[in-house]
N, C-alpha and C positions, 0 to 999 in steps of 0.2 A: 170877415173881410167885406168891405162895401161892394165889391164886384159881385159877390154872391147875392146881396140884397137887390142889386140891379138886374140879376138874372143873366150876367155875362159869363160866357164860357172862357176859361183861362187855364193856364198851366202854372204851377208854382215852381220855385227854384229847384227843389229836389227832383221834380218830374223832368225839368229841362236837363239837369245834370245826368239823370238816368238815360236820357236820349243822346248824350254825348256833347252837349253844349258846354263850353268852358267859360263863356261869359254869360252870366245869368241875371236877369232883372228879378225883382221880387215877384213879379206877376207878368206873364206874357199872355195877352188877349188872343184867343183863337180867331176872333173876328175883330178887326180894328173898328174903333168908334171915332166919331168926330166930337171934339170938345172946343168950343169957342172958335170954330173954323179950322182947327188943327186936327190932323189924323193922329190918333193915339194907338200904338201897337203894343206898348209895354209900359209897366209902372215900376218905378224905382223909388222907394220911400225912405232911403237913408237920409237922416237929418241934414248931413253936410254935403250930400251929392249935389253937384251943380252950384254950390255956394262958392263963388269966385274968391271971396275974402279968405275962406278956409284953405284954399288950394294955391294961392299966389306963390310963385317961385318954386313950386313943387312939380309943376308940369302935369299934374293929375288931370285937369280938365282937357288940356291939349292932347293927352295920350288916351285916357280912359273913355271919354265921351264919344269920340269918333269911332272907336273900336266897338263899343256897345251899340251905338246907333247903327252902324253898318250891319251888325249881326241880326238886328231885329226889324229892319225896314224892308 
Protein backbone atom coordinates (compact mmCIF):
# COMPACT_ATOMS: atom_id res chain seq x y z
CA UNK A 1 0.00 0.00 0.00
CA UNK A 2 1.38 3.43 -0.95
CA UNK A 3 0.63 4.86 2.51
CA UNK A 4 3.19 2.43 3.91
CA UNK A 5 5.81 3.66 1.43
CA UNK A 6 5.10 7.20 2.62
CA UNK A 7 5.41 6.16 6.25
CA UNK A 8 1.84 7.19 7.12
CA UNK A 9 0.08 5.61 10.10
CA UNK A 10 -3.31 4.19 9.13
CA UNK A 11 -6.03 1.68 9.95
CA UNK A 12 -7.45 -0.76 7.42
CA UNK A 13 -11.09 -1.74 6.94
CA UNK A 14 -10.90 -4.86 9.09
CA UNK A 15 -9.29 -2.92 11.94
CA UNK A 16 -12.03 -0.27 11.78
CA UNK A 17 -14.76 -2.94 11.80
CA UNK A 18 -13.14 -4.55 14.84
CA UNK A 19 -13.45 -1.17 16.58
CA UNK A 20 -17.18 -1.06 15.81
CA UNK A 21 -17.29 1.20 12.75
CA UNK A 22 -20.07 0.24 10.36
CA UNK A 23 -18.98 2.60 7.55
CA UNK A 24 -15.39 1.84 6.64
CA UNK A 25 -13.11 3.37 4.04
CA UNK A 26 -10.29 1.26 2.63
CA UNK A 27 -7.81 3.22 4.72
CA UNK A 28 -8.29 5.68 7.62
CA UNK A 29 -5.25 7.86 8.25
CA UNK A 30 -4.41 8.19 11.93
CA UNK A 31 -3.06 11.67 11.27
CA UNK A 32 -4.70 13.66 8.44
CA UNK A 33 -2.50 14.95 5.60
CA UNK A 34 -2.84 17.83 3.14
CA UNK A 35 -3.08 17.05 -0.58
CA UNK A 36 -3.33 19.94 -3.02
CA UNK A 37 -4.67 22.18 -0.26
CA UNK A 38 -7.29 19.66 0.94
CA UNK A 39 -7.25 17.79 4.25
CA UNK A 40 -7.36 14.03 3.69
CA UNK A 41 -8.57 11.84 6.57
CA UNK A 42 -9.41 8.64 4.71
CA UNK A 43 -8.89 6.88 1.37
CA UNK A 44 -11.56 5.01 -0.56
CA UNK A 45 -10.25 3.31 -3.67
CA UNK A 46 -13.30 1.65 -5.21
CA UNK A 47 -13.18 2.27 -8.95
CA UNK A 48 -16.72 3.62 -9.16
CA UNK A 49 -16.94 5.44 -5.82
CA UNK A 50 -17.76 9.06 -6.46
CA UNK A 51 -18.28 8.48 -10.18
CA UNK A 52 -21.46 10.45 -10.75
CA UNK A 53 -22.25 8.72 -14.05
CA UNK A 54 -22.21 5.26 -12.42
CA UNK A 55 -24.61 6.32 -9.70
CA UNK A 56 -27.08 8.63 -11.43
CA UNK A 57 -30.64 7.90 -10.46
CA UNK A 58 -29.61 5.44 -7.74
CA UNK A 59 -29.19 8.02 -4.99
CA UNK A 60 -25.85 6.44 -4.02
CA UNK A 61 -23.83 9.65 -3.99
CA UNK A 62 -26.55 11.56 -2.20
CA UNK A 63 -26.82 8.90 0.54
CA UNK A 64 -23.43 7.19 0.94
CA UNK A 65 -20.97 10.02 0.54
CA UNK A 66 -22.37 12.32 3.28
CA UNK A 67 -22.65 9.39 5.74
CA UNK A 68 -19.08 8.26 5.14
CA UNK A 69 -17.78 11.82 5.13
CA UNK A 70 -19.46 12.60 8.45
CA UNK A 71 -18.05 9.47 10.06
CA UNK A 72 -14.43 10.31 9.27
CA UNK A 73 -14.14 14.08 9.50
